Structure formats: structure tokens, C-alpha cells
BAVOZA-51294 format. One line per 4 residues: number of its first residue (from 1); their letters; for each residue x, y, z of C-alpha. Coordinates in nm, 2 decimals, padded with zeros to 4 digits. Layout:
N
NUM) A) X:Y:Z ~ ...
***
This chain:
111
1) MKRR) 00.00:00.00:00.00 ~ 00.13:00.35:-00.09 ~ 00.20:00.55:00.23 ~ 00.00:00.87:00.26
5) DYLT) 00.16:01.20:00.36 ~ -00.11:01.26:00.63 ~ -00.28:01.07:00.92 ~ -00.64:01.10:00.99
9) DFEQ) -00.75:01.22:01.33 ~ -00.87:00.88:01.42 ~ -00.54:00.73:01.31 ~ -00.36:00.97:01.53
13) LVML) -00.58:00.90:01.82 ~ -00.52:00.52:01.79 ~ -00.14:00.57:01.76 ~ -00.14:00.79:02.06
17) AVLQ) -00.33:00.53:02.26 ~ -00.08:00.26:02.15 ~ 00.21:00.48:02.27 ~ 00.05:00.54:02.60
21) LGDE) -00.05:00.18:02.66 ~ 00.31:00.05:02.60 ~ 00.32:-00.33:02.66 ~ -00.06:-00.34:02.70
25) AYGA) -00.15:-00.20:02.36 ~ -00.42:-00.43:02.22 ~ -00.78:-00.40:02.12 ~ -00.97:-00.36:02.44
29) PIRA) -00.73:-00.12:02.62 ~ -00.70:00.09:02.31 ~ -01.07:00.11:02.28 ~ -01.10:00.21:02.65
33) ALEE) -00.83:00.47:02.61 ~ -01.01:00.62:02.31 ~ -01.33:00.63:02.50 ~ -01.19:00.77:02.82
37) QAGR) -00.94:01.02:02.69 ~ -01.09:01.12:02.36 ~ -01.46:01.06:02.41 ~ -01.47:00.85:02.10
41) VVSI) -01.69:00.54:02.13 ~ -01.59:00.30:01.85 ~ -01.62:-00.06:01.78 ~ -01.32:-00.29:01.82
45) ATIY) -01.35:-00.38:01.44 ~ -01.29:00.00:01.36 ~ -00.98:00.00:01.57 ~ -00.85:-00.31:01.40
49) VALS) -00.91:-00.17:01.06 ~ -00.71:00.14:01.15 ~ -00.43:-00.07:01.30 ~ -00.42:-00.29:00.99
53) RLEE) -00.39:00.03:00.76 ~ -00.13:00.18:00.98 ~ 00.07:-00.16:00.99 ~ 00.06:-00.18:00.60
57) QDLV) 00.22:00.17:00.60 ~ 00.49:00.05:00.85 ~ 00.36:00.30:01.11 ~ 00.28:00.04:01.36
61) RSWF) 00.38:-00.32:01.40 ~ 00.21:-00.61:01.58 ~ 00.29:-00.94:01.72 ~ 00.13:-01.22:01.92
65) AEPT) 00.20:-01.25:02.29 ~ 00.22:-01.59:02.46 ~ -00.12:-01.76:02.51 ~ -00.26:-01.72:02.87
69) AVRG) -00.50:-01.93:03.06 ~ -00.70:-01.61:03.14 ~ -00.78:-01.60:02.78 ~ -00.86:-01.96:02.74
73) GRSK) -00.53:-02.02:02.58 ~ -00.57:-01.75:02.31 ~ -00.28:-01.50:02.24 ~ -00.33:-01.12:02.24
77) RLYA) -00.22:-00.94:01.93 ~ 00.00:-00.65:02.07 ~ 00.08:-00.32:01.88 ~ 00.37:-00.07:01.90
81) VTEL) 00.43:00.25:01.71 ~ 00.74:00.23:01.49 ~ 00.99:00.51:01.44 ~ 00.82:00.61:01.11
85) GVEA) 00.49:00.62:01.31 ~ 00.64:00.86:01.57 ~ 00.77:01.08:01.28 ~ 00.43:01.09:01.13
89) LERA) 00.27:01.18:01.44 ~ 00.52:01.46:01.50 ~ 00.46:01.59:01.15 ~ 00.09:01.59:01.21
93) RDHF) 00.13:01.78:01.55 ~ 00.35:02.03:01.36 ~ 00.09:02.10:01.09 ~ -00.18:02.15:01.34
97) DRMW) 00.04:02.38:01.55 ~ 00.12:02.60:01.25 ~ -00.24:02.61:01.15 ~ -00.35:02.71:01.51
101) DGAR) -00.08:02.98:01.52 ~ -00.22:03.12:01.19 ~ -00.56:03.10:01.33 ~ -00.47:03.27:01.65
105) EAMR) -00.30:03.55:01.46 ~ -00.61:03.60:01.24 ~ -00.84:03.61:01.55 ~ -00.61:03.87:01.71
109) RES) -00.63:04.09:01.40 ~ -01.01:04.06:01.39 ~ -01.06:04.17:01.77
***
């Protein structure tokens, strides 16, 4: 898949949740973080579609953890943001910061 030059707001939120969760970044905790911190109520399927798209672009990576008895012997698919992903997040933040700076300047001129 061809890498885009931008991230959607949802992709940014998912990647930020993955960064915050560290070793516990998998579906359910990502969903909880999005709901609690961003006020976004989304299905697990929506999160996995975004993660798959991000992984195709090498912005996140995934692997399976060891199976646990608590999960009935099933493995969790864990996620981490790659170095390219961190760079993409930083670019997105910089773009928004510049846009906000311009908007603030325009609002000052109007008042």
C-alpha cells in the first residue's frame, strides 16, 4: 500500500493510545483509552481496521503475545508504534500547531 503524507485524526488517536499503553496495547485497552481520553466510542473492528491500515504503512507493528490461561489459551495481538509512526505523528502535530498559530493571529487581527 502506498504511504499517505497525512494521518487521519482517528489514526492519530489510535497511535497515541498505543504509545500510552506500551506493553498493554491491544484491542480492548486501546478502545478504553479512546473512549476515556478522547470521548470516542468506536467498535473494536474499527480500531483493528485502522491498525491494519497503519501496519501496512509501517507506522505500527504487531506481534502475538504468549497464550494465557485467562484468555482460554488465546494470544493477544499487541501493537507498537514504529519510528516512522512517531515521525508521522510529530509531522501531524507540527501541521496543526502551524495552523493554530495562523488562526490565533487572524483572530487577534479581527478583535
